[in-house]
C-alpha positions as CSV (number, residue, x, y, z in Angstrom):
1,M,47.4,14.4,172.4
2,E,48.6,14.7,169.1
3,I,51.3,12.4,170.3
4,E,48.9,10.2,172.2
5,H,47.4,10.2,168.9
6,F,50.3,8.6,167.0
7,G,51.7,7.0,169.5
8,F,47.5,4.8,169.0
9,T,48.3,5.0,165.1
10,M,51.2,3.3,165.3
11,L,50.0,0.4,167.2
12,E,47.3,0.3,165.2
13,V,49.7,-0.3,162.0
14,L,52.1,-2.2,164.1
15,A,49.9,-4.1,165.4
16,P,49.0,-6.9,162.6
17,I,52.5,-7.2,161.7
18,L,53.5,-8.1,165.3
19,V,50.7,-10.3,164.9
20,A,51.7,-12.5,161.8
21,G,55.7,-11.9,163.6
22,L,54.7,-14.1,166.1
23,T,52.1,-16.1,164.9
24,W,55.7,-17.6,162.7
25,L,57.9,-17.7,165.2
26,S,55.3,-19.6,166.9
27,A,54.5,-21.9,163.7
28,K,58.6,-22.2,163.3
29,L,59.2,-23.2,167.7
30,A,56.3,-25.7,166.9
31,Q,57.7,-27.5,163.8
32,L,61.1,-27.8,165.3
33,I,59.8,-29.6,168.2
34,K,58.0,-31.8,166.1
35,A,61.1,-32.4,164.0
36,K,63.1,-33.4,167.5
37,V,60.3,-35.2,168.8
38,K,59.8,-37.5,165.8
39,N,64.7,-37.6,165.7
40,E,64.4,-38.4,169.0
41,Y,61.6,-41.6,168.7
42,L,63.7,-42.7,165.1
43,R,67.0,-43.0,167.3
44,G,65.0,-45.3,170.0
45,V,63.7,-47.1,167.2
46,L,67.0,-47.9,166.2
47,V,68.4,-47.9,169.7
48,R,65.8,-50.8,169.9
49,L,66.5,-52.6,166.6
50,D,70.6,-52.4,168.0
51,E,69.3,-54.7,171.4
52,A,66.6,-57.0,169.8
53,V,69.6,-58.3,167.3
54,F,72.6,-58.0,169.3
55,T,70.9,-59.9,171.9
56,A,69.1,-62.3,169.7
57,V,73.0,-63.4,168.4
58,K,75.1,-63.2,171.2
59,E,72.1,-65.5,173.1
60,L,72.7,-67.8,169.4
61,Q,76.1,-67.3,170.2
62,Q,76.1,-68.2,174.0
63,T,73.5,-71.6,173.0
64,V,73.5,-72.6,170.2
65,V,77.0,-72.5,168.3
66,D,79.5,-73.7,170.7
67,A,76.9,-76.8,170.9
68,I,77.7,-76.9,167.3
69,K,80.9,-76.2,167.2
70,E,82.0,-78.6,170.2
71,A,80.1,-81.3,169.0
72,T,81.5,-81.4,165.5
73,A,85.4,-83.1,165.0
74,D,86.9,-80.4,163.4
75,G,84.2,-77.5,165.1
76,K,83.5,-75.5,162.4
77,I,79.7,-74.5,161.4
78,T,78.3,-75.6,158.1
79,E,76.9,-73.5,155.7
80,A,73.9,-75.1,156.2
81,E,73.9,-74.9,160.1
82,K,74.9,-71.1,159.5
83,Q,71.3,-69.9,157.5
84,R,69.2,-71.5,160.2
85,I,70.6,-70.5,163.2
86,K,71.0,-67.0,161.0
87,Q,67.3,-67.2,160.3
88,A,66.8,-67.9,164.2
89,A,68.2,-65.0,165.0
90,I,66.2,-62.7,161.9
91,D,62.9,-64.4,163.8
92,N,63.7,-63.6,167.4
93,V,64.5,-60.3,166.7
94,K,61.0,-60.1,165.2
95,S,59.5,-61.2,167.9
96,H,60.8,-59.3,170.1
97,L,60.0,-56.2,168.0
98,G,56.1,-58.0,167.4
99,P,54.4,-56.9,164.7
100,K,53.7,-53.4,165.8
101,G,57.3,-53.0,166.3
102,L,58.2,-53.8,163.1
103,E,55.2,-52.6,160.9
104,E,56.2,-48.6,162.9
105,L,60.1,-49.8,161.9
106,G,59.0,-50.0,158.4
107,H,56.7,-46.8,158.5
108,I,59.6,-44.7,160.6
109,L,62.7,-45.4,158.0
110,G,60.0,-45.6,154.8
111,L,60.7,-49.7,154.0
112,G,58.6,-52.7,153.5
113,S,57.8,-55.7,155.0
114,G,60.6,-57.0,152.5
115,S,63.2,-54.5,153.4
116,V,62.7,-54.5,157.1
117,D,63.6,-58.3,157.0
118,G,67.0,-57.2,154.9
119,L,67.5,-54.5,157.5
120,I,67.2,-56.7,160.2
121,A,69.5,-59.8,158.4
122,S,72.0,-57.2,157.6
123,K,72.0,-56.2,161.4
124,V,72.2,-59.7,162.3
125,E,75.8,-60.0,159.7
126,A,77.0,-57.2,161.2
127,A,76.1,-58.2,164.7
128,V,77.8,-61.7,164.0
129,H,81.2,-59.4,162.8
130,D,80.7,-57.8,165.9
131,I,81.2,-60.5,167.8
132,R,83.4,-62.3,166.0
133,G,85.7,-59.5,166.0
134,A,85.7,-59.4,169.7
135,S,85.9,-63.2,170.6
136,L,89.3,-63.1,168.0
137,T,90.9,-59.8,168.9
138,R,90.8,-61.2,172.6
139,A,91.7,-64.4,171.4
140,T,95.2,-62.8,170.0
141,A,95.9,-60.2,172.8
142,P,98.8,-60.9,174.6
143,L,98.9,-61.6,177.9
144,A,99.7,-58.9,180.5
């Protein structure tokens, strides 16, 4: 009988500790899951932004830039035209993301409206640079 009483007493003592431990573990697991979901969501938003920027820049390259270059004698674009095309790309990206997407992007990254515009402008510049670099690489690559 004394062994049974000892076991019951140990259970009474250990039960609150076990419950506290399980509660702590479940809270940590919930935090981990929440962080993973947040990271996946952030990654999804950034991928969507990158795709919108690349699509806008590529479209303008094919429709506007090439037409302007063909229409000029020296095949060069003026600074004013570059700025107009860049703004068109930014507007296109913002349109693609929509007001809710822009708001979510700003909220997730902790940016204000002006900072979101700056981020998009920077990404547009980077995409233009990447496309130019790819075009130059293809143009100068030796034929096999």
